[in-house]
C-alpha positions in Angstrom: -14.3 136.5 3.8 -15.0 133.0 5.1 -18.5 133.2 3.7 -17.1 133.9 0.3 -14.7 131.0 0.5 -17.5 128.7 1.7 -19.7 129.8 -1.3 -16.8 129.3 -3.7 -16.3 125.8 -2.3 -20.0 125.0 -2.7 -19.9 126.3 -6.3 -16.8 124.2 -7.1 -18.5 121.1 -5.6 -21.6 121.8 -7.7 -19.5 122.1 -10.9 -17.7 118.8 -10.1 -21.0 117.0 -9.5 -22.5 118.4 -12.7 -19.4 117.1 -14.6 -19.8 113.7 -13.0 -23.5 113.7 -13.9 -22.8 114.7 -17.5 -20.3 111.8 -17.9 -22.7 109.4 -16.3 -25.5 110.7 -18.6 -23.3 110.2 -21.6 -22.5 106.7 -20.5 -26.2 105.9 -20.0 -27.0 107.2 -23.5 -24.2 105.1 -25.0 -25.5 102.0 -23.2 -29.0 102.9 -24.5 -27.6 103.0 -28.1 -26.2 99.5 -27.6 -29.6 98.2 -26.4 -31.3 99.9 -29.3 -28.9 98.3 -31.8 -29.6 95.0 -30.2 -33.2 95.2 -31.5 -31.9 94.1 -34.9 -30.3 91.0 -33.5 -33.2 89.8 -31.4 -35.4 87.2 -33.1 -38.7 87.4 -31.1 -41.2 90.3 -31.2 -41.3 90.3 -27.4 -37.5 90.7 -27.2 -37.6 93.5 -29.8 -40.3 95.4 -27.9 -38.4 94.8 -24.6 -35.2 96.2 -26.0 -37.0 99.1 -27.5 -38.7 100.0 -24.3 -35.5 99.7 -22.2 -33.5 101.6 -24.8 -36.0 104.5 -24.9 -36.1 104.7 -21.1 -32.3 104.7 -20.9 -32.1 107.4 -23.5 -34.6 109.6 -21.6 -32.7 109.1 -18.4 -29.4 110.0 -20.0 -30.7 113.1 -21.7 -32.3 114.3 -18.5 -29.1 113.8 -16.6 -27.1 115.7 -19.3 -29.6 118.6 -19.4 -29.8 118.9 -15.6 -26.0 118.9 -15.3 -25.6 121.6 -17.9 -28.3 123.7 -16.1 -26.5 123.3 -12.8 -23.1 124.1 -14.4 -24.5 127.3 -16.0 -26.1 128.5 -12.8 -22.8 128.0 -11.0 -21.0 130.0 -13.7 -23.5 132.8 -13.5 -23.1 133.0 -9.7 -19.3 133.2 -10.2 -19.7 136.1 -12.5 -21.7 138.2 -10.0 
């Protein structure tokens, strides 16, 4: 019985962490969109390329965080069903 409670606690912790990572990933994607929009307001080519590179890197990080959190949440839900 204690093992089941311990496993349930671990699963709930995993779900909470995945929700936190999803929110953080969404924030990083939003911040990346702000950086990408700032390309149009930058005057120099170097500034535009810097903003483009930074924006794309942030978008990639945000999407990876969201996808990994969804995967972790789904595996926890599957374990709860068994």
